DOTISE-832232 format. One record per residue (C-alpha): residue in three letters; x, y, z. Coordinates in steps of 0.25 Angstrom, whole numbers, padded with zeros to 4 digits, always signed. Layout:
<sites>
alaXYZ/...
</sites>
This chain:
<sites>
met+0000+0000+0000/asp+0006+0013-0004/leu+0006+0026+0004/lys-0006+0033-0003/glu-0014+0020-0002/glu-0011+0018+0013/leu-0014+0032+0016/gly-0027+0031+0009/gln-0032+0019+0015/lys-0028+0021+0030/lys-0037+0027+0040/met-0034+0042+0042/asn-0027+0045+0056/leu-0027+0058+0064/tyr-0014+0063+0057/gln-0021+0062+0043/trp-0033+0069+0049/phe-0024+0080+0055/ile-0018+0083+0041/val-0032+0084+0036/ala-0036+0093+0047/leu-0023+0102+0044/cys-0028+0103+0029/ile-0042+0107+0034/leu-0034+0118+0043/leu-0027+0123+0030/asn-0041+0124+0023/ile-0047+0132+0036/val-0036+0142+0033/asp-0039+0142+0019/gly-0054+0144+0021/tyr-0051+0156+0030/asp-0041+0162+0020/val-0050+0160+0008/met-0063+0165+0014/val-0057+0177+0022/met-0059+0186+0009/ala-0074+0182+0009/phe-0076+0186+0023/thr-0068+0199+0023/ser-0074+0203+0009/thr-0084+0212+0014/ser-0075+0219+0024/val-0064+0220+0013/ser-0074+0226+0003/ala-0079+0236+0013/asp-0065+0240+0017/trp-0059+0242+0003/gln-0073+0246-0004/ile-0070+0235-0015/ser-0081+0231-0026/ser-0087+0217-0026/ser-0078+0214-0038/met-0066+0217-0031/leu-0071+0209-0019/gly-0073+0197-0028/ile-0059+0198-0032/leu-0054+0198-0018/leu-0063+0186-0015/ser-0058+0179-0028/ile-0043+0182-0028/gly-0040+0172-0017/phe-0046+0161-0025/ile-0037+0165-0037/gly-0025+0163-0027/met-0031+0150-0023/ala-0033+0145-0037/leu-0018+0149-0040/gly-0014+0142-0027/ser-0022+0129-0031/phe-0016+0130-0045/ile-0002+0134-0042/leu+0002+0131-0028/ala-0006+0119-0024/pro-0001+0110-0036/gln+0013+0112-0031/ala+0009+0103-0019/asp+0011+0091-0029/lys+0025+0096-0030/ile+0030+0101-0017/gly+0020+0095-0007/arg+0007+0098-0001/arg+0013+0103+0012/asn+0022+0113+0005/ile+0012+0119-0003/ile+0002+0120+0009/leu+0013+0128+0017/ile+0016+0137+0005/cys+0002+0140+0003/leu-0001+0143+0018/phe+0010+0153+0018/ile+0004+0160+0005/cys-0010+0160+0011/gly-0006+0166+0024/ser+0002+0177+0018/gly-0009+0180+0009/met-0019+0182+0021/leu-0009+0190+0028/leu-0007+0200+0016/ser-0022+0201+0015/ala-0023+0206+0029/phe-0014+0218+0025/ser-0020+0221+0011/gln-0024+0235+0008/asn-0033+0234-0004/ala-0040+0224-0013/phe-0029+0221-0022/gln-0019+0218-0011/leu-0030+0209-0004/ala-0032+0202-0017/thr-0018+0199-0019/cys-0017+0193-0005/arg-0029+0185-0007/leu-0022+0179-0020/ile-0010+0175-0011/thr-0019+0169-0001/gly-0026+0161-0011/leu-0014+0155-0017/gly-0011+0149-0004/ile-0025+0144-0001/gly-0025+0137-0015/gly-0013+0129-0012/ile-0018+0126+0002/leu-0032+0121-0001/thr-0027+0112-0012/asn-0016+0105-0004/ala-0024+0104+0009/ser-0034+0096+0001/val-0023+0087-0005/val-0016+0085+0009/ala-0029+0081+0015/asn-0032+0071+0004/glu-0018+0065+0004/phe-0018+0063+0019/ser-0032+0056+0020/ser-0036+0042+0017/leu-0045+0039+0005/lys-0057+0038+0014/trp-0055+0052+0020/lys-0049+0060+0008/ser-0062+0067+0004/leu-0066+0070+0019/ser-0052+0076+0021/val-0052+0085+0009/ser-0066+0089+0011/leu-0063+0093+0025/leu-0053+0103+0020/ser-0065+0111+0014/met-0071+0111+0028/gly-0058+0118+0033/tyr-0059+0128+0022/ala-0074+0131+0027/val-0069+0132+0041/gly-0059+0142+0037/ala-0069+0150+0030/val-0079+0150+0042/leu-0068+0154+0051/gly-0064+0165+0042/gly-0078+0171+0041/met-0079+0170+0056/ile-0066+0177+0059/ala-0068+0187+0048/tyr-0081+0191+0054/tyr-0074+0195+0067/leu-0061+0199+0063/ile-0066+0209+0052/ala-0075+0215+0063/leu-0063+0217+0073/his-0051+0219+0064/gly-0055+0220+0049/trp-0054+0211+0038/arg-0039+0211+0037/ser-0038+0203+0051/val-0046+0191+0044/phe-0034+0190+0034/leu-0024+0191+0045/leu-0029+0180+0053/gly-0030+0171+0041/ser-0015+0173+0038/gly-0012+0169+0052/leu-0020+0157+0051/thr-0014+0153+0038/phe+0000+0155+0043/ser-0003+0147+0056/val-0008+0135+0047/phe+0005+0136+0039/leu+0013+0134+0051/ile+0004+0122+0055/cys+0006+0116+0042/leu+0021+0119+0041/lys+0022+0111+0054/ile+0013+0099+0052/leu+0007+0097+0038/pro+0013+0085+0031/glu+0016+0082+0017/ser+0006+0073+0009/leu+0010+0059+0009/glu+0005+0057-0005/tyr+0013+0069-0010/leu+0026+0063-0003/ala+0023+0049-0009/val+0021+0054-0023/lys+0030+0066-0024/gln+0041+0060-0015/pro+0049+0073-0011/lys+0061+0072-0002/tyr+0060+0064+0011/ala+0046+0059+0006/leu+0047+0045+0012/glu+0051+0051+0026/arg+0039+0061+0025/ile+0029+0051+0021/asn+0033+0041+0032/lys+0033+0052+0043/ile+0019+0056+0038/gly+0014+0042+0036/thr+0018+0038+0050/lys+0008+0049+0055/ile-0003+0043+0046/gly+0000+0029+0049/leu+0006+0024+0035/thr+0016+0013+0033/pro+0030+0020+0032/leu+0036+0020+0018/val+0049+0013+0016/glu+0051+0020+0002/met+0044+0030-0006/pro+0033+0024-0016/ala+0037+0024-0031/ile+0031+0035-0038/thr+0031+0037-0053/leu+0035+0050-0059/thr+0021+0052-0065/glu+0015+0051-0050/gln+0025+0062-0045/arg+0023+0071-0057/thr+0013+0082-0054/ser+0006+0087-0067/ile-0007+0095-0070/lys-0009+0086-0082/lys-0011+0074-0073/leu-0025+0081-0069/phe-0029+0079-0083/leu-0026+0064-0085/ala-0037+0056-0090/gln-0042+0051-0077/leu-0041+0065-0071/ala-0045+0075-0082/thr-0060+0075-0080/gln-0059+0075-0065/thr-0049+0087-0065/ile-0058+0095-0074/cys-0071+0092-0066/leu-0064+0096-0053/trp-0059+0109-0059/ile-0073+0113-0063/ala-0079+0108-0051/phe-0069+0116-0042/phe-0071+0128-0050/met-0086+0128-0048/ile-0087+0124-0034/met-0076+0134-0029/ala-0083+0145-0037/gly-0096+0142-0030/phe-0090+0140-0017/tyr-0081+0152-0016/phe-0091+0161-0022/ile-0101+0157-0010/leu-0090+0159+0000/ser-0084+0171-0005/trp-0096+0179-0008/thr-0107+0175+0001/pro-0104+0184+0012/lys-0103+0196+0003/ile-0115+0192-0006/leu-0125+0190+0006/ala-0120+0204+0011/met-0124+0210-0002/ala-0137+0202-0002/gly-0141+0209+0011/met-0135+0201+0022/ser-0125+0208+0032/met-0110+0206+0031/glu-0111+0197+0043/gln-0122+0188+0038/gly-0114+0187+0025/val-0101+0183+0032/asn-0109+0174+0041/leu-0115+0166+0030/gly-0101+0165+0023/ile-0097+0159+0036/phe-0108+0149+0036/leu-0106+0145+0022/asn-0092+0140+0026/ile-0098+0133+0039/gly-0106+0126+0029/gly-0093+0123+0021/ile-0087+0116+0033/leu-0099+0107+0034/gly-0099+0104+0019/ala-0084+0100+0019/ile-0087+0091+0031/leu-0099+0085+0024/met-0092+0083+0011/gly-0080+0076+0018/ser-0089+0067+0026/ile-0097+0063+0014/ser-0086+0061+0004/ser-0079+0052+0013/arg-0091+0042+0011/phe-0096+0045-0003/gln-0089+0048-0016/ile-0085+0063-0017/his-0090+0065-0031/lys-0105+0062-0027/ile-0104+0070-0014/leu-0098+0082-0021/ala-0109+0081-0031/ile-0120+0082-0021/phe-0113+0094-0014/leu-0112+0101-0027/val-0127+0100-0030/ala-0131+0104-0016/thr-0122+0116-0016/ala-0128+0122-0029/ile-0142+0120-0023/ala-0138+0126-0010/ile-0132+0139-0016/leu-0145+0141-0023/leu-0153+0140-0010/phe-0143+0150-0004/ile-0147+0160-0014/val-0162+0158-0010/val-0160+0160+0005/ser-0148+0170+0004/asn-0157+0182+0009/ile-0161+0175+0022/tyr-0149+0174+0031/asn-0153+0162+0039/tyr-0156+0154+0027/ala-0144+0158+0020/leu-0135+0154+0031/trp-0140+0140+0031/val-0140+0138+0016/gly-0126+0145+0016/ile-0121+0134+0026/leu-0127+0124+0016/val-0120+0130+0004/gly-0107+0131+0011/met-0108+0117+0016/leu-0111+0111+0002/ala-0101+0121-0006/asn-0089+0118+0003/gly-0093+0103+0002/cys-0092+0104-0013/val-0078+0110-0011/ala-0074+0100-0001/gly-0079+0088-0010/leu-0071+0094-0022/tyr-0058+0095-0015/ala-0060+0081-0010/leu-0063+0076-0024/ser-0051+0084-0030/thr-0041+0078-0020/val-0045+0063-0024/thr-0045+0066-0039/tyr-0030+0067-0041/pro-0018+0059-0037/thr-0007+0063-0027/glu+0003+0069-0037/ile-0007+0079-0043/arg-0017+0080-0032/ala-0013+0094-0027/thr-0012+0098-0042/gly-0026+0093-0045/val-0033+0098-0033/gly-0025+0111-0034/leu-0029+0114-0048/ala-0044+0109-0046/ile-0044+0119-0034/ser-0038+0130-0043/met-0050+0128-0053/gly-0059+0130-0040/arg-0052+0143-0037/phe-0055+0149-0050/gly-0070+0147-0047/ala-0067+0153-0033/ile-0061+0165-0040/leu-0071+0167-0051/ala-0084+0165-0042/pro-0081+0176-0031/leu-0075+0185-0042/gly-0086+0183-0051/ala-0096+0186-0040/gly-0090+0199-0037/tyr-0091+0204-0052/phe-0106+0198-0053/leu-0110+0206-0040/asp-0104+0219-0046/ala-0112+0216-0059/gly-0125+0216-0051/ile-0127+0201-0050/ser-0136+0197-0038/pro-0126+0191-0027/leu-0135+0179-0024/asn-0136+0175-0039/leu-0121+0172-0038/tyr-0124+0160-0030/val-0131+0154-0042/phe-0118+0153-0049/ala-0112+0146-0037/ser-0123+0136-0038/ile-0120+0133-0052/phe-0105+0131-0049/phe-0108+0120-0040/ala-0118+0114-0050/val-0107+0114-0061/ala-0097+0107-0051/phe-0107+0096-0049/ile-0107+0094-0064/met-0092+0093-0064/leu-0092+0083-0053/leu-0102+0074-0061/ile-0092+0074-0072/ser-0081+0071-0063/tyr-0088+0060-0056/his-0092+0054-0069/his-0077+0054-0073/tyr-0073+0048-0060/lys-0082+0036-0061/cys-0077+0034-0075/ser-0063+0034-0071/ile-0065+0024-0059/ser-0074+0014-0067/ser-0067+0005-0076/ser-0080+0000-0081/arg-0083+0013-0088/thr-0079+0015-0103/ser-0072+0028-0106/thr-0084+0033-0114/glu-0092+0034-0101/cys-0082+0044-0095/phe-0079+0058-0098/ser-0066+0060-0106/pro-0055+0067-0099/ser-0054+0076-0111/
</sites>
C-alpha cells in the first residue's frame, strides 16, 4: 500500500483534524479581510463622497487581486510547496490590510485592496488543497466544505467588529485590526503548518523522506524506507494537463460554474447592506442583514459538508443550486419587510455558501496531486472574474437607474446557469467511470 492509499483509507486522527482546523482559521482571516470592504463601504463612501460606480470599483478591486492571486501565486504551490505559498500570501495579505488603514483617497485604497486580494487568492486555494490532502477519502468533502464555514465566520466577525469599531474609532480601525489578525496567523503557520505529504511524495524536494516520516508519525502512517518511484510525467506541472481527454469537460464546466456561483455569491454579500439601505432600511439594518447572510453561510457550509460525506457531491450541489436560485427570488419579494428579509436572508446565505463549499470540494477531488493547486487555482480564478464583474456591474447599473432589487434576479440566473454546467459535468463524470458506455454517449472533450 503506497503513502497516498494508506492516508486515504486510514481513520483520521486528531492531528489531521488539527490541520483541517488550521485551514479553517486561514479562511476565517480571509473572510474578514475580503468582507471588510463591504461592511465599511457606507462609511468610506460618506467620508470621501464617492459615487456608486467608484464604490463598485472598491468592492471589486479586491476580487481582481484574488483572481490574480489564484491564477499567478496559487499554482506555484505545485512547484515550491503549499506551506511556502500560504506563508508568502499571508504576509502579502497582512501588508495590504495595514496599508489600507492609512490610505488617504479612493485610489490608494483600491491599490491596497488589490494587494490584499493577491494574498487572499493564494491562501484560499491552497488552504483547500491542504485540507484535501491531509484528509482520508471519506472526509475530504467535509474537510474542504468546512473551510467555507471558516470564511463565513470571518465575514460575520468582520461585520460585528466593523459595527462597533466604526462607531468608536472610524472605518480605518477595521482594516488595522484585520492586519493584526492576519500577521498573527502568519506567525502561527510559520511555527506549526506542515507541508502536504502528497506534495512531498510526488515532487520529492530536498529532505522529503525525513519530512514525510516526521509528519507521517503524527498521523500514524507506516514509515517509508525509501521514496516512492515517481515518473517525470507525474512530477511535471502543466496547465495542458487540465485539458487532457478525461479532464477537459470537467475543467470547462468547473470554470463556468465557478464564474456564475462566485458572481451571484459576492454580489449578494458585497451589495446587500448598501442596496437595502438604498431601498429604505437603515444602515444598521442593512449591516445586520449582511451579518445574518454570513451566519446562514456558516450553517450552509456545515450542512453541505455533512451531507457530502454521505452522498455524491454532484447530486447534493445540484439541489443546493436550484434551491439558491429560488430563495434569491423569494428574498426580492420579502425585502421590504425587515423581519421576513432577515429569515430569508439567512436561508439565502446558507444555500449560496453551501454551493461555494460544494464547488470547492468538487474541484479538489477532480485533479491529481501534481496539478491540484494549479487546477483548483485556475478554477477559482474564473470564479474571481465573476466576483469582480458582479459587484462592479451592479455599481454601474445602479448609477444608470436600475432598481436595486432587480439586480437580485441576475444573481438567481447565475445559480441556474451553474446548475446546467453541473449537469453536463456529471454526465461526463458518469461516462468517464463507466466502461460499459460507448464514446458516442459521452460529451466529447473538444
